[in-house]
C-alpha positions as CSV (number, residue, x, y, z in Angstrom):
1,X,186.8,135.9,149.4
2,X,190.0,136.3,151.4
3,X,190.8,132.6,150.9
4,X,190.8,133.1,147.2
5,X,193.3,136.0,147.5
6,X,195.6,134.1,149.8
7,X,195.5,131.0,147.5
8,X,196.2,133.1,144.4
9,X,199.1,134.9,146.1
10,X,200.5,131.6,147.5
11,X,200.5,130.1,144.0
12,X,202.2,133.1,142.6
13,X,204.8,133.0,145.4
14,X,205.6,129.4,144.5
15,X,206.5,130.4,141.0
16,X,208.3,133.6,142.0
17,X,210.4,131.6,144.5
18,X,211.4,129.1,141.9
19,X,212.4,132.0,139.6
20,X,214.4,133.7,142.3
21,X,216.2,130.5,143.2
22,X,217.1,129.9,139.6
23,X,218.4,133.5,139.2
24,X,220.6,133.0,142.4
25,X,222.0,129.7,141.1
26,X,222.7,131.3,137.7
27,X,224.6,134.1,139.3
28,X,226.5,131.7,141.5
29,X,227.3,129.4,138.5
30,X,226.3,126.2,140.2
31,X,223.3,124.5,141.8
32,X,222.9,124.4,145.5
33,X,223.2,121.1,147.3
34,X,220.2,121.8,149.6
35,X,218.1,123.4,147.0
36,X,214.8,122.6,148.7
37,X,215.9,124.3,151.9
38,X,216.9,127.5,150.1
39,X,213.6,127.4,148.2
40,X,211.7,127.0,151.5
41,X,213.6,130.0,153.0
42,X,212.8,132.2,150.0
43,X,209.1,131.3,149.9
44,X,208.8,131.6,153.7
45,X,210.1,135.1,153.7
46,X,208.0,136.2,150.7
47,X,204.9,134.6,152.2
48,X,205.3,136.2,155.6
49,X,205.8,139.6,154.1
50,X,203.0,139.4,151.4
51,X,200.4,137.8,153.7
52,X,201.0,140.4,156.4
53,X,200.7,143.1,153.8
54,X,197.5,141.5,152.4
55,X,195.9,141.3,155.9
56,X,196.7,145.0,156.5
57,X,195.3,146.0,153.1
58,X,192.1,143.9,153.5
59,X,191.5,145.4,157.0
60,X,192.0,149.0,155.9
61,X,190.2,148.7,152.6
């Protein structure tokens, strides 16, 4: 069942990262040149934090 949770969270992180990147670009007023690298950095940080939190919650629950 854990694989379903991790997959669902991963899909959600993909869309959230795209939204965060779009908000940053709107606040900046221009698109980034290396947009894919910034997207990767955002999703990496969110994935590390959320997956670690999920592991902790699934072990304690």
